[in-house]
C-alpha positions as CSV (number, residue, x, y, z in Angstrom):
1,L,20.0,-37.0,-16.7
2,F,20.2,-40.8,-16.4
3,L,23.5,-40.6,-14.6
4,A,22.2,-37.9,-12.3
5,M,19.4,-40.1,-11.1
6,H,22.0,-42.5,-9.6
7,Y,24.8,-40.1,-8.6
8,T,25.3,-38.7,-5.1
9,S,27.6,-35.6,-4.9
10,D,28.3,-36.0,-1.2
11,T,32.1,-36.4,-0.6
12,T,31.7,-39.5,1.4
13,T,29.4,-41.4,-1.0
14,A,30.4,-40.0,-4.4
15,F,32.9,-42.9,-5.2
16,S,30.4,-45.5,-4.1
17,S,27.7,-44.0,-6.2
18,V,30.0,-44.1,-9.3
19,T,30.8,-47.7,-8.4
20,H,27.1,-48.4,-8.1
21,I,26.5,-46.9,-11.6
22,C,29.2,-49.0,-13.1
23,R,28.3,-52.3,-11.5
24,D,24.6,-52.4,-10.6
25,V,22.8,-50.1,-13.1
26,N,21.9,-51.8,-16.4
27,Y,24.4,-50.5,-19.0
28,G,25.5,-47.8,-16.5
29,W,29.1,-48.4,-17.3
30,V,28.4,-47.8,-21.0
31,I,26.5,-44.6,-20.4
32,R,29.3,-43.4,-18.0
33,Y,32.1,-44.0,-20.5
34,L,30.1,-42.6,-23.4
35,H,29.5,-39.5,-21.3
36,A,33.1,-39.1,-20.4
37,N,34.5,-39.8,-23.9
38,G,31.8,-37.6,-25.5
39,A,32.7,-34.7,-23.3
40,S,36.4,-35.2,-24.2
41,M,35.6,-35.3,-27.9
42,F,33.5,-32.2,-27.6
43,F,36.5,-30.2,-26.2
44,I,38.9,-31.7,-28.8
45,C,36.5,-30.5,-31.5
46,L,36.3,-27.2,-29.8
47,F,40.0,-26.7,-29.7
48,I,40.4,-27.9,-33.3
49,H,37.8,-25.3,-34.2
50,V,39.8,-22.5,-32.4
51,G,43.0,-23.7,-34.0
52,R,41.3,-23.5,-37.4
53,G,40.2,-20.0,-36.7
54,L,43.7,-19.0,-35.7
55,Y,45.2,-20.7,-38.8
56,Y,42.8,-18.9,-41.2
57,G,43.1,-15.6,-39.5
58,S,39.5,-15.3,-38.2
59,Y,40.9,-13.1,-35.4
60,M,40.9,-10.2,-37.8
61,F,37.1,-10.0,-37.4
62,L,37.2,-8.7,-33.8
63,E,33.5,-8.9,-33.0
64,T,33.2,-12.5,-34.2
65,W,36.4,-13.4,-32.4
66,N,35.4,-11.8,-29.1
67,I,32.1,-13.6,-29.1
68,G,33.9,-16.9,-29.8
69,V,36.3,-16.3,-26.9
70,V,33.4,-15.5,-24.6
71,L,31.7,-18.7,-25.7
72,L,34.9,-20.7,-25.2
73,F,35.3,-19.5,-21.6
74,T,31.6,-20.1,-21.0
75,V,31.8,-23.7,-22.1
76,M,35.0,-24.2,-20.1
77,A,33.3,-22.7,-17.0
78,T,30.3,-24.9,-17.5
79,A,32.5,-28.0,-17.7
80,F,33.6,-27.4,-14.1
81,M,30.1,-27.2,-12.7
């Protein structure tokens, strides 16, 4: 929410708004990098969780596995919004 207050999604001003966040907003650079690295860590943990499910054979429980796959695709679709 804090980053959204200072970000403009217009194609002509998006880069300058990110530059503004990093240079002019108090601790904006920290919040931006924490947000970017936190999102990456979230997906790393998600893929490790899926790998663990594959390793332990959780795909044998079809209903649970299908719900997990739907959640995975939902999270991936949300990341592109």
